[in-house]
C-alpha positions as a LaTeX table, in Angstrom:
\begin{tabular}{lrrr}
\hline
Residue & $x$ (\AA) & $y$ (\AA) & $z$ (\AA) \\
\hline
Unk1 & $-5.35$ & $-17.27$ & $-116.34$ \\
Unk2 & $-8.45$ & $-18.46$ & $-115.52$ \\
Unk3 & $-10.75$ & $-17.47$ & $-118.42$ \\
Unk4 & $-13.96$ & $-18.99$ & $-117.25$ \\
Unk5 & $-13.43$ & $-17.16$ & $-113.94$ \\
Unk6 & $-13.24$ & $-13.83$ & $-115.59$ \\
Unk7 & $-15.67$ & $-14.01$ & $-117.86$ \\
Unk8 & $-18.48$ & $-15.50$ & $-115.05$ \\
Unk9 & $-17.16$ & $-12.18$ & $-113.18$ \\
Unk10 & $-17.95$ & $-9.95$ & $-116.00$ \\
Unk11 & $-21.53$ & $-11.71$ & $-116.52$ \\
Unk12 & $-22.12$ & $-11.34$ & $-113.02$ \\
Unk13 & $-21.80$ & $-7.69$ & $-113.38$ \\
Unk14 & $-23.64$ & $-7.41$ & $-116.61$ \\
Unk15 & $-26.62$ & $-8.99$ & $-114.75$ \\
Unk16 & $-26.58$ & $-6.59$ & $-112.36$ \\
Unk17 & $-26.91$ & $-3.46$ & $-115.11$ \\
Unk18 & $-23.15$ & $-2.47$ & $-114.66$ \\
Unk19 & $-21.74$ & $-1.40$ & $-117.94$ \\
Unk20 & $-18.41$ & $-3.50$ & $-118.61$ \\
Unk21 & $-15.53$ & $-1.03$ & $-119.17$ \\
Unk22 & $-12.57$ & $-1.99$ & $-121.43$ \\
Unk23 & $-9.53$ & 0.28 & $-121.37$ \\
Unk24 & $-7.40$ & 0.65 & $-124.29$ \\
Unk25 & $-4.04$ & 1.73 & $-123.22$ \\
Unk26 & $-0.49$ & 2.38 & $-124.69$ \\
Unk27 & 1.86 & 2.56 & $-121.88$ \\
Unk28 & 2.70 & 1.54 & $-118.19$ \\
Unk29 & 1.24 & 4.58 & $-116.71$ \\
Unk30 & $-2.06$ & 4.43 & $-118.10$ \\
Unk31 & $-2.35$ & 0.87 & $-117.73$ \\
Unk32 & $-1.82$ & 1.15 & $-114.09$ \\
Unk33 & $-4.17$ & 4.32 & $-113.77$ \\
Unk34 & $-6.87$ & 2.48 & $-115.84$ \\
Unk35 & $-6.66$ & $-0.88$ & $-113.48$ \\
Unk36 & $-6.91$ & 1.65 & $-110.59$ \\
Unk37 & $-9.83$ & 3.20 & $-112.20$ \\
Unk38 & $-11.52$ & 0.03 & $-112.08$ \\
Unk39 & $-11.36$ & $-1.27$ & $-115.61$ \\
Unk40 & $-12.86$ & $-4.73$ & $-116.27$ \\
Unk41 & $-10.33$ & $-5.24$ & $-118.68$ \\
Unk42 & $-7.35$ & $-3.69$ & $-120.15$ \\
Unk43 & $-6.05$ & $-3.96$ & $-123.87$ \\
Unk44 & $-3.03$ & $-2.57$ & $-125.64$ \\
Unk45 & $-2.28$ & $-2.39$ & $-128.89$ \\
Unk46 & $-0.41$ & $-0.56$ & $-131.91$ \\
Unk47 & $-2.83$ & 2.36 & $-132.09$ \\
Unk48 & $-2.75$ & 2.85 & $-128.37$ \\
Unk49 & 0.98 & 3.35 & $-128.26$ \\
Unk50 & 0.95 & 5.58 & $-131.27$ \\
Unk51 & $-1.81$ & 7.75 & $-129.66$ \\
Unk52 & 0.53 & 7.81 & $-126.50$ \\
Unk53 & 3.26 & 9.11 & $-128.41$ \\
Unk54 & 0.95 & 11.96 & $-129.74$ \\
Unk55 & 0.61 & 10.73 & $-133.00$ \\
Unk56 & $-2.94$ & 10.45 & $-134.31$ \\
Unk57 & $-4.51$ & 7.30 & $-134.09$ \\
Unk58 & $-5.28$ & 7.07 & $-137.43$ \\
Unk59 & $-1.59$ & 6.81 & $-138.80$ \\
Unk60 & $-1.31$ & 3.48 & $-137.03$ \\
Unk61 & $-3.59$ & 1.93 & $-140.09$ \\
Unk62 & $-0.63$ & 3.14 & $-142.57$ \\
Unk63 & 2.34 & 1.08 & $-142.99$ \\
Unk64 & 5.26 & 3.54 & $-140.87$ \\
Unk65 & 5.50 & 0.59 & $-138.18$ \\
Unk66 & 5.35 & $-3.32$ & $-137.70$ \\
Unk67 & 1.81 & $-3.10$ & $-135.89$ \\
Unk68 & 3.00 & $-6.34$ & $-133.91$ \\
Unk69 & 6.07 & $-5.64$ & $-132.87$ \\
Unk70 & 4.92 & $-2.27$ & $-131.37$ \\
Unk71 & 1.99 & $-3.93$ & $-129.36$ \\
Unk72 & 4.67 & $-7.00$ & $-127.95$ \\
Unk73 & 7.00 & $-4.37$ & $-127.03$ \\
Unk74 & 4.42 & $-2.30$ & $-125.08$ \\
Unk75 & 2.93 & $-5.50$ & $-123.52$ \\
Unk76 & 5.31 & $-6.25$ & $-120.87$ \\
Unk77 & 5.03 & $-2.81$ & $-119.25$ \\
Unk78 & 1.35 & $-2.80$ & $-119.18$ \\
Unk79 & 1.18 & $-6.40$ & $-117.95$ \\
Unk80 & 3.58 & $-5.06$ & $-114.96$ \\
Unk81 & 1.29 & $-2.32$ & $-113.91$ \\
Unk82 & $-2.01$ & $-3.95$ & $-114.62$ \\
Unk83 & $-2.57$ & $-5.55$ & $-111.49$ \\
Unk84 & $-5.12$ & $-7.92$ & $-110.92$ \\
Unk85 & $-7.13$ & $-6.55$ & $-114.71$ \\
Unk86 & $-6.73$ & $-8.89$ & $-117.24$ \\
Unk87 & $-4.76$ & $-7.78$ & $-120.20$ \\
Unk88 & $-5.64$ & $-8.58$ & $-123.83$ \\
Unk89 & $-2.87$ & $-7.91$ & $-126.61$ \\
Unk90 & $-4.12$ & $-6.43$ & $-130.07$ \\
Unk91 & $-2.64$ & $-8.62$ & $-132.88$ \\
Unk92 & $-2.71$ & $-7.54$ & $-136.53$ \\
Unk93 & $-3.83$ & $-10.55$ & $-138.42$ \\
Unk94 & $-2.78$ & $-9.51$ & $-141.61$ \\
Unk95 & 0.61 & $-9.54$ & $-142.19$ \\
Unk96 & 1.48 & $-12.76$ & $-144.23$ \\
Unk97 & 5.20 & $-12.82$ & $-142.44$ \\
Unk98 & 3.58 & $-13.52$ & $-139.33$ \\
Unk99 & 2.19 & $-16.93$ & $-138.02$ \\
Unk100 & $-1.29$ & $-16.54$ & $-136.31$ \\
Unk101 & $-0.86$ & $-19.40$ & $-133.73$ \\
Unk102 & 2.66 & $-17.97$ & $-132.66$ \\
Unk103 & 1.13 & $-14.88$ & $-132.22$ \\
Unk104 & $-1.42$ & $-16.23$ & $-130.07$ \\
Unk105 & 1.16 & $-18.29$ & $-128.04$ \\
Unk106 & 3.34 & $-14.96$ & $-127.83$ \\
Unk107 & 0.48 & $-13.53$ & $-126.08$ \\
Unk108 & 0.15 & $-16.36$ & $-123.89$ \\
Unk109 & 3.69 & $-16.76$ & $-123.09$ \\
Unk110 & 3.64 & $-13.01$ & $-121.69$ \\
Unk111 & 0.79 & $-13.71$ & $-119.29$ \\
Unk112 & $-1.96$ & $-11.86$ & $-121.67$ \\
Unk113 & $-5.41$ & $-13.16$ & $-120.46$ \\
Unk114 & $-6.55$ & $-12.83$ & $-124.35$ \\
Unk115 & $-6.27$ & $-11.08$ & $-127.25$ \\
Unk116 & $-8.20$ & $-8.71$ & $-129.88$ \\
Unk117 & $-8.02$ & $-8.50$ & $-133.51$ \\
Unk118 & $-6.37$ & $-4.64$ & $-133.58$ \\
Unk119 & $-5.69$ & $-3.29$ & $-136.03$ \\
Unk120 & $-8.54$ & $-4.15$ & $-138.31$ \\
Unk121 & $-9.34$ & $-4.27$ & $-141.89$ \\
Unk122 & $-12.79$ & $-2.66$ & $-141.30$ \\
Unk123 & $-11.09$ & 0.77 & $-141.20$ \\
Unk124 & $-10.54$ & 0.16 & $-144.82$ \\
Unk125 & $-12.90$ & 0.69 & $-147.98$ \\
Unk126 & $-12.78$ & 0.29 & $-151.71$ \\
Unk127 & $-9.82$ & $-0.99$ & $-153.78$ \\
Unk128 & $-7.37$ & $-1.40$ & $-151.09$ \\
Unk129 & $-9.96$ & $-3.40$ & $-149.07$ \\
Unk130 & $-11.09$ & $-5.71$ & $-152.10$ \\
Unk131 & $-7.47$ & $-6.26$ & $-152.71$ \\
Unk132 & $-6.42$ & $-7.46$ & $-149.18$ \\
Unk133 & $-9.51$ & $-9.76$ & $-149.17$ \\
Unk134 & $-8.78$ & $-11.02$ & $-152.85$ \\
Unk135 & $-5.05$ & $-12.08$ & $-151.37$ \\
Unk136 & $-6.37$ & $-13.94$ & $-148.34$ \\
Unk137 & $-5.42$ & $-11.29$ & $-145.96$ \\
Unk138 & $-8.61$ & $-9.76$ & $-144.96$ \\
Unk139 & $-11.08$ & $-9.97$ & $-142.30$ \\
Unk140 & $-11.28$ & $-13.80$ & $-142.43$ \\
Unk141 & $-7.61$ & $-13.51$ & $-141.06$ \\
Unk142 & $-9.02$ & $-11.78$ & $-138.19$ \\
Unk143 & $-11.90$ & $-14.55$ & $-137.90$ \\
Unk144 & $-8.96$ & $-17.14$ & $-137.85$ \\
Unk145 & $-7.02$ & $-15.41$ & $-135.17$ \\
Unk146 & $-10.13$ & $-15.33$ & $-132.92$ \\
Unk147 & $-10.66$ & $-19.28$ & $-133.36$ \\
Unk148 & $-6.99$ & $-19.94$ & $-132.56$ \\
Unk149 & $-6.94$ & $-17.92$ & $-129.35$ \\
Unk150 & $-10.27$ & $-19.40$ & $-128.24$ \\
Unk151 & $-9.22$ & $-23.06$ & $-128.95$ \\
Unk152 & $-6.29$ & $-22.25$ & $-127.06$ \\
Unk153 & $-8.32$ & $-20.99$ & $-124.10$ \\
Unk154 & $-7.55$ & $-17.46$ & $-124.06$ \\
Unk155 & $-10.49$ & $-14.70$ & $-123.71$ \\
Unk156 & $-11.14$ & $-13.16$ & $-126.99$ \\
Unk157 & $-12.58$ & $-9.66$ & $-127.65$ \\
Unk158 & $-13.48$ & $-9.32$ & $-131.73$ \\
Unk159 & $-13.98$ & $-6.17$ & $-133.44$ \\
Unk160 & $-16.41$ & $-5.88$ & $-135.95$ \\
Unk161 & $-18.18$ & $-3.46$ & $-138.10$ \\
Unk162 & $-21.25$ & $-5.14$ & $-139.83$ \\
Unk163 & $-23.95$ & $-7.71$ & $-138.45$ \\
Unk164 & $-22.44$ & $-10.16$ & $-140.95$ \\
Unk165 & $-18.93$ & $-10.06$ & $-139.31$ \\
Unk166 & $-20.39$ & $-10.17$ & $-135.96$ \\
Unk167 & $-21.91$ & $-13.51$ & $-136.84$ \\
Unk168 & $-18.71$ & $-15.06$ & $-138.29$ \\
Unk169 & $-16.82$ & $-13.78$ & $-134.79$ \\
Unk170 & $-19.46$ & $-15.30$ & $-132.57$ \\
Unk171 & $-18.89$ & $-18.40$ & $-134.62$ \\
Unk172 & $-15.39$ & $-18.26$ & $-134.20$ \\
Unk173 & $-15.75$ & $-18.42$ & $-130.62$ \\
Unk174 & $-15.59$ & $-14.58$ & $-129.60$ \\
Unk175 & $-16.25$ & $-13.85$ & $-125.88$ \\
Unk176 & $-17.02$ & $-10.65$ & $-126.46$ \\
Unk177 & $-17.97$ & $-8.52$ & $-129.58$ \\
Unk178 & $-16.67$ & $-4.86$ & $-130.04$ \\
Unk179 & $-19.55$ & $-2.99$ & $-132.43$ \\
Unk180 & $-17.05$ & $-0.51$ & $-134.02$ \\
Unk181 & $-19.14$ & 2.88 & $-135.15$ \\
Unk182 & $-17.67$ & 5.55 & $-137.15$ \\
Unk183 & $-14.11$ & 4.52 & $-137.19$ \\
Unk184 & $-11.55$ & 6.07 & $-135.05$ \\
Unk185 & $-12.50$ & 8.46 & $-132.05$ \\
Unk186 & $-13.29$ & 11.92 & $-132.54$ \\
Unk187 & $-12.14$ & 14.91 & $-130.26$ \\
Unk188 & $-8.87$ & 16.20 & $-129.13$ \\
Unk189 & $-6.07$ & 17.50 & $-130.81$ \\
Unk190 & $-5.16$ & 13.95 & $-132.57$ \\
Unk191 & $-8.46$ & 12.69 & $-132.95$ \\
Unk192 & $-10.58$ & 11.74 & $-135.76$ \\
Unk193 & $-13.28$ & 13.77 & $-137.52$ \\
Unk194 & $-17.00$ & 12.84 & $-136.86$ \\
Unk195 & $-18.10$ & 10.68 & $-139.95$ \\
Unk196 & $-21.56$ & 9.14 & $-138.36$ \\
Unk197 & $-23.91$ & 10.70 & $-136.08$ \\
Unk198 & $-24.84$ & 9.24 & $-132.85$ \\
Unk199 & $-28.77$ & 8.20 & $-134.35$ \\
Unk200 & $-26.72$ & 6.50 & $-136.97$ \\
Unk201 & $-24.23$ & 4.75 & $-134.23$ \\
Unk202 & $-27.18$ & 3.54 & $-132.54$ \\
Unk203 & $-28.59$ & 2.27 & $-135.55$ \\
Unk204 & $-25.61$ & 0.01 & $-136.59$ \\
Unk205 & $-25.22$ & $-1.13$ & $-132.58$ \\
Unk206 & $-28.78$ & $-2.31$ & $-132.57$ \\
Unk207 & $-28.25$ & $-4.49$ & $-136.08$ \\
Unk208 & $-25.08$ & $-5.87$ & $-134.55$ \\
Unk209 & $-26.46$ & $-6.96$ & $-131.02$ \\
Unk210 & $-29.61$ & $-8.37$ & $-133.15$ \\
Unk211 & $-27.08$ & $-10.34$ & $-135.20$ \\
Unk212 & $-25.36$ & $-11.56$ & $-132.07$ \\
Unk213 & $-28.69$ & $-12.74$ & $-130.36$ \\
Unk214 & $-29.91$ & $-14.38$ & $-133.32$ \\
Unk215 & $-26.83$ & $-17.06$ & $-133.08$ \\
Unk216 & $-28.47$ & $-18.12$ & $-130.10$ \\
Unk217 & $-24.90$ & $-17.60$ & $-128.04$ \\
Unk218 & $-24.72$ & $-14.89$ & $-125.21$ \\
Unk219 & $-21.97$ & $-13.00$ & $-126.17$ \\
Unk220 & $-21.85$ & $-9.20$ & $-124.65$ \\
Unk221 & $-21.53$ & $-6.50$ & $-127.11$ \\
Unk222 & $-19.36$ & $-3.73$ & $-126.28$ \\
Unk223 & $-19.20$ & $-0.40$ & $-128.16$ \\
Unk224 & $-16.40$ & 1.96 & $-129.58$ \\
Unk225 & $-15.59$ & 4.61 & $-132.12$ \\
Unk226 & $-16.96$ & 7.85 & $-133.79$ \\
Unk227 & $-19.37$ & 10.01 & $-132.01$ \\
Unk228 & $-18.95$ & 7.94 & $-128.47$ \\
Unk229 & $-16.35$ & 10.04 & $-127.49$ \\
Unk230 & $-17.54$ & 10.89 & $-123.82$ \\
Unk231 & $-19.50$ & 9.53 & $-120.63$ \\
Unk232 & $-22.81$ & 11.31 & $-122.15$ \\
Unk233 & $-22.75$ & 10.10 & $-125.54$ \\
Unk234 & $-22.08$ & 6.50 & $-124.07$ \\
Unk235 & $-24.64$ & 6.35 & $-121.44$ \\
Unk236 & $-27.32$ & 7.47 & $-124.55$ \\
Unk237 & $-25.85$ & 4.56 & $-126.61$ \\
Unk238 & $-26.38$ & 1.97 & $-123.67$ \\
Unk239 & $-29.93$ & 3.41 & $-122.78$ \\
Unk240 & $-30.86$ & 2.91 & $-126.64$ \\
Unk241 & $-29.36$ & $-0.26$ & $-127.16$ \\
Unk242 & $-28.30$ & $-3.83$ & $-125.55$ \\
Unk243 & $-24.76$ & $-3.09$ & $-125.52$ \\
Unk244 & $-23.30$ & $-4.11$ & $-122.25$ \\
Unk245 & $-20.53$ & $-1.52$ & $-122.12$ \\
Unk246 & $-17.69$ & 0.38 & $-123.95$ \\
Unk247 & $-14.30$ & $-0.27$ & $-124.94$ \\
Unk248 & $-12.48$ & 3.60 & $-124.28$ \\
Unk249 & $-9.43$ & 4.11 & $-126.42$ \\
Unk250 & $-8.64$ & 8.07 & $-126.71$ \\
Unk251 & $-11.53$ & 9.08 & $-124.27$ \\
Unk252 & $-9.65$ & 7.09 & $-121.39$ \\
Unk253 & $-6.15$ & 7.95 & $-122.39$ \\
Unk254 & $-5.26$ & 10.62 & $-124.87$ \\
Unk255 & $-8.35$ & 13.20 & $-124.09$ \\
Unk256 & $-7.69$ & 13.00 & $-120.44$ \\
Unk257 & $-3.86$ & 13.43 & $-120.63$ \\
Unk258 & $-4.29$ & 16.52 & $-122.74$ \\
Unk259 & $-6.75$ & 18.13 & $-120.82$ \\
Unk260 & $-5.18$ & 17.40 & $-117.35$ \\
Unk261 & $-1.25$ & 18.24 & $-118.48$ \\
Unk262 & $-2.77$ & 21.14 & $-120.16$ \\
Unk263 & $-4.81$ & 22.44 & $-116.89$ \\
Unk264 & $-1.72$ & 21.36 & $-114.68$ \\
Unk265 & 0.85 & 23.47 & $-116.46$ \\
Unk266 & $-1.18$ & 26.35 & $-116.71$ \\
Unk267 & $-2.09$ & 26.26 & $-113.06$ \\
Unk268 & 1.75 & 26.40 & $-112.39$ \\
Unk269 & 2.05 & 29.20 & $-114.90$ \\
Unk270 & $-0.16$ & 31.21 & $-112.87$ \\
Unk271 & 2.60 & 31.41 & $-110.14$ \\
Unk272 & 4.12 & 34.62 & $-109.17$ \\
Unk273 & 7.03 & 35.28 & $-107.03$ \\
Unk274 & 6.03 & 37.26 & $-103.78$ \\
Unk275 & 9.53 & 38.83 & $-103.37$ \\
\hline
\end{tabular}
């Protein structure tokens, strides 16, 4: 894996005003389609595994499965179908039974180009979040994950919810910042409910891009979540901010599958015997 080659290639696209697209996938089939569609990177993680099974994405943030086991299990089929597109593995940093360095090494052994911090603690609020942070199993573990992966020469996409988190991740060596707005992407039969407006999302993204710029480092910011659930909304955000691209999730996997399968089956149901 030539990290410098990939990053230089992506920076060249950014300089040419091309939006960078990271495709979040939970299966080999969708990885193949994303690669053929021109995705700049592919990421696979536990929430993608859930949604491809028809389970609401938000359920992946509850303790029903081992998030790292899910991601490691699907990783080989994603890698086998990703072609030349670099693949990132989503690692849940918060499990105290898992050694972060070992998880990063497993990603590298599988041939992954990099890692990302998904699932992320930013989905939790209130007392639960406070308890996790107090136990040392909160955002600092995600920062440590990104730092370890960066030191081992892997690409890193660091999800953040606030400008302060963005600065920490840049200092840890993140190659890309994923600006989360509004949590789970809204829309579809298993999507999240809209919790923030597009205008509010733009404000959050602008605050994050400014924070990254203040570090003095050239780290592209990619956007994801909430009201960013179609091409039009993403285009609006790219026009209104300094964000360099978009991370698909449900928008590039669950929603297209729901729509295309429904329409295809409906078209077959329109058939009638002529004799």
